[in-house]
C-alpha positions as CSV (number, residue, x, y, z in Angstrom):
1,X,165.8,-28.3,26.9
2,X,167.2,-29.6,23.7
3,X,168.1,-33.3,23.4
4,X,171.8,-34.2,23.0
5,X,172.9,-37.2,20.9
6,X,175.8,-39.1,22.4
7,X,177.7,-41.2,19.9
8,X,180.8,-42.2,22.0
9,X,181.6,-43.1,25.6
10,X,185.3,-43.2,26.4
11,X,187.2,-44.0,29.5
12,X,191.0,-44.8,29.5
13,X,191.3,-47.4,26.8
14,X,187.6,-48.4,26.8
15,X,185.3,-47.1,24.1
16,X,181.7,-47.5,23.2
17,X,180.4,-46.2,19.8
18,X,176.7,-45.7,19.4
19,X,174.6,-45.0,16.3
20,X,171.0,-45.1,15.3
21,X,171.7,-47.0,12.0
22,X,174.1,-49.7,10.9
23,X,175.5,-47.4,8.3
24,X,176.2,-44.7,10.9
25,X,177.9,-47.2,13.2
26,X,180.1,-48.5,10.3
27,X,181.1,-44.9,9.5
28,X,182.0,-44.3,13.2
29,X,184.1,-47.5,13.3
30,X,185.9,-46.5,10.1
31,X,186.6,-43.0,11.4
32,X,188.0,-44.2,14.7
33,X,190.1,-46.8,12.9
34,X,191.5,-44.1,10.5
35,X,192.2,-41.6,13.3
36,X,193.8,-44.2,15.6
37,X,196.0,-45.5,12.8
38,X,197.4,-41.9,12.4
39,X,198.6,-42.2,16.0
40,X,200.1,-45.7,15.5
41,X,197.2,-47.3,17.4
42,X,194.9,-50.2,16.4
43,X,191.5,-51.5,17.4
44,X,191.6,-55.2,18.4
45,X,189.2,-57.2,16.3
46,X,189.1,-59.9,19.0
47,X,188.2,-57.5,21.8
48,X,185.7,-55.4,19.7
49,X,182.1,-56.4,19.7
50,X,178.8,-55.1,18.3
51,X,175.3,-55.1,19.8
52,X,171.9,-53.9,18.7
53,X,169.6,-52.6,21.5
54,X,166.1,-53.5,20.4
55,X,163.0,-55.4,21.5
56,X,163.3,-57.6,18.4
57,X,166.2,-59.8,17.5
58,X,168.2,-58.3,14.7
59,X,171.5,-59.1,13.0
60,X,174.0,-56.8,11.3
61,X,177.5,-57.0,10.1
62,X,180.0,-54.3,11.0
63,X,183.5,-54.6,9.8
64,X,186.9,-53.5,11.1
65,X,189.0,-53.3,8.0
66,X,188.0,-56.5,6.2
67,X,187.0,-58.5,9.3
68,X,183.4,-58.8,10.6
69,X,183.1,-57.9,14.2
70,X,181.3,-60.4,16.6
71,X,177.7,-59.4,17.4
72,X,176.7,-60.0,21.0
73,X,173.5,-59.8,23.1
74,X,175.2,-58.7,26.3
75,X,178.4,-56.9,27.4
76,X,179.9,-55.0,30.4
77,X,181.2,-51.5,30.1
78,X,183.2,-50.3,33.1
79,X,181.7,-53.2,35.1
80,X,178.1,-52.3,34.2
81,X,176.1,-55.0,32.4
82,X,174.1,-54.0,29.2
83,X,171.9,-56.3,27.2
84,X,170.2,-56.1,23.9
85,X,167.0,-54.9,25.6
86,X,168.8,-52.0,27.0
87,X,168.8,-53.4,30.6
């Protein structure tokens, strides 16, 4: 069976973007921002967070327009907790 790469999880107005590199994540954010703007929709900088899933602590800067998004070590998606260790 061939592996499938998933880069988005979407449910109603909740969205998770995933990427294997910082640059790919930034490209995904830019693409979503552009496509949503075409539909008169915006991504809330205050509600949008980034997280690296890794065994080692890492930092990155992902921007939405000109504002850096907050990097977190834990979040909930659809009520399910996820941490930077993937648990």
